matplotlib code that plots the C-alpha trace (Angstrom):
import matplotlib.pyplot as plt

x = [-8.9, -12.3, -9.6, -7.3, -6.9, -6.1, -2.8, -3.2, 0.1, 1.1, 0.4, -2.9, -3.7, -2.7, -5.0, -8.2, -7.6, -7.4, -10.2, -12.0, -10.8, -12.1, -15.3, -16.0, -15.1, -17.1, -20.3, -19.2, -19.0, -22.6, -24.2, -23.4, -24.1, -27.3, -28.0, -27.3, -29.5, -32.2, -31.8, -31.9, -34.8, -36.7, -36.1, -36.8, -40.4, -40.7, -39.7, -42.3, -44.8, -44.8, -44.5, -47.6, -49.6, -48.4, -49.2, -46.0, -43.2, -40.4, -36.7, -33.6, -32.4, -34.2, -33.1, -29.4, -28.1, -24.7, -22.7, -20.5, -17.5, -19.8, -21.5, -18.2, -17.1, -18.6, -16.6, -13.6, -13.9, -14.7, -12.0, -10.3, -11.2, -8.0, -4.7, -4.3, -2.1, -1.3, 1.6, 4.1, 3.9, 6.3, 9.1, 9.0, 11.1, 13.7, 13.6, 17.3, 17.8, 20.6, 23.1, 23.0, 25.7, 26.5, 29.9, 29.7, 31.8, 32.0, 29.5, 28.7, 27.6, 25.5, 22.7, 19.8, 21.0, 23.6, 24.2, 26.0, 27.7, 27.0, 28.4, 25.5, 25.9, 26.3, 29.1, 27.3, 27.9, 24.8, 24.0, 21.3, 19.9, 17.8, 15.1, 16.2, 16.4, 19.9, 20.0, 18.4, 14.2, 13.5, 16.3, 16.7, 17.1, 16.1, 18.8, 17.8, 20.7, 24.0, 26.6, 30.2, 32.0, 29.1, 25.6, 22.8, 20.4, 16.9, 16.0, 13.3, 13.9, 17.5, 19.7, 22.9, 25.9, 28.1, 31.4, 33.4, 35.8, 34.3, 33.9, 32.4, 28.9, 26.2]
y = [-20.1, -18.7, -15.2, -17.5, -17.3, -20.8, -21.0, -22.8, -24.3, -23.1, -27.1, -26.9, -23.7, -24.9, -28.4, -26.1, -23.8, -27.0, -28.4, -25.4, -25.1, -28.3, -28.2, -24.4, -26.5, -28.9, -27.2, -25.3, -28.4, -29.3, -25.9, -25.9, -29.6, -29.1, -26.1, -28.2, -30.8, -28.7, -26.3, -29.9, -31.1, -28.3, -27.6, -31.2, -30.8, -28.0, -30.0, -32.7, -30.6, -28.8, -32.5, -33.7, -30.6, -31.3, -34.9, -36.4, -37.8, -36.1, -37.8, -36.6, -35.5, -32.6, -31.4, -31.6, -29.2, -30.2, -27.0, -27.0, -24.7, -21.9, -21.3, -19.9, -17.8, -14.5, -15.1, -15.4, -12.1, -10.2, -7.4, -7.6, -4.1, -4.4, -6.2, -9.4, -7.7, -4.9, -3.7, -2.4, 0.8, 3.5, 4.0, 7.2, 10.1, 11.3, 14.9, 16.0, 19.2, 21.6, 22.1, 24.9, 27.4, 28.8, 28.9, 29.3, 31.9, 31.9, 31.5, 33.6, 31.4, 32.9, 31.5, 32.7, 34.6, 32.4, 33.7, 32.3, 34.5, 33.0, 34.0, 33.7, 32.8, 36.4, 37.0, 38.6, 37.9, 37.5, 37.0, 34.3, 33.0, 29.2, 29.4, 31.9, 30.4, 30.1, 29.9, 31.4, 31.3, 28.7, 26.5, 27.1, 25.5, 26.1, 26.7, 24.1, 24.3, 26.7, 25.0, 26.0, 25.5, 24.4, 24.7, 22.1, 23.0, 21.1, 20.8, 18.6, 16.6, 15.9, 17.9, 19.0, 20.0, 23.3, 23.4, 26.7, 27.3, 24.2, 25.3, 22.5, 22.7, 20.9]
z = [36.9, 35.2, 34.6, 32.7, 28.9, 27.1, 24.9, 22.1, 20.5, 16.7, 15.8, 17.0, 15.9, 12.4, 13.2, 13.7, 10.9, 8.4, 10.0, 9.6, 5.9, 4.9, 6.7, 4.4, 1.3, 2.1, 2.5, -0.6, -2.4, -0.8, -1.7, -5.5, -5.5, -4.7, -6.7, -9.9, -8.7, -7.7, -10.8, -13.3, -11.4, -11.8, -15.9, -16.1, -14.3, -16.7, -19.6, -18.3, -17.8, -21.2, -22.6, -20.8, -21.6, -25.6, -25.1, -25.6, -23.3, -22.4, -22.8, -21.4, -24.5, -24.2, -20.8, -22.1, -24.7, -26.0, -26.8, -29.7, -30.4, -32.6, -29.1, -27.5, -30.7, -29.1, -25.9, -27.7, -30.0, -26.9, -25.9, -22.5, -20.3, -18.4, -18.7, -17.2, -14.7, -12.6, -14.2, -11.4, -9.3, -10.7, -8.8, -5.8, -7.1, -4.6, -4.5, -3.2, -2.4, -3.5, -0.7, 1.7, 0.8, 4.4, 6.1, 10.3, 10.9, 14.4, 17.7, 20.6, 23.3, 26.6, 28.3, 26.8, 23.8, 21.9, 18.4, 15.7, 12.8, 9.4, 6.1, 3.2, -0.2, -1.2, 1.2, 4.3, 7.5, 9.6, 13.3, 13.5, 16.7, 17.5, 15.3, 12.5, 8.4, 7.1, 3.2, 0.4, 0.7, -1.6, -0.2, 3.5, 6.7, 10.5, 13.2, 15.9, 18.2, 18.8, 20.3, 21.1, 17.8, 15.4, 14.5, 13.7, 11.3, 10.4, 6.6, 5.3, 7.8, 8.0, 10.6, 9.2, 11.5, 10.3, 12.2, 12.3, 9.6, 7.6, 4.0, 2.6, 1.2, 2.8]

ax = plt.figure().add_subplot(projection="3d")
ax.plot(x, y, z, "-o")
ax.set_aspect("equal")
plt.show()
């Protein structure tokens, strides 16, 4: 019994959160009310002390200041320091890589020395192994695997498959 954890239903959890919210609101209202009353009481006490020292009695009109429209004029003229809302974030730019201009001519499959015959963009046929790069220096991919009639090339976290005599550019 001591090691078991008591689970509350969703309805009970919502009720607990609602009660906690009401308690927080009530305590905030109480604190604000107490602060306002205490502040007014302190102001009234100070006015009464001044009135007593000057020899006259204080009225409530001394303690209450009536705000007029002109008092707010300075606030209306203040410039806003930033927009009222945050603009939407810019759309991410998608950088598409140019296609690899590589043609797989053939493959040589051996246990540890598999090779691929690759025709480059310049027309040269090169022998490549797993781990070698294909394509131009600024737009290249790495050969991950060589299988019977295809090679798998990884470029910028995408995998491309080139098949023998497939002249389509990727």
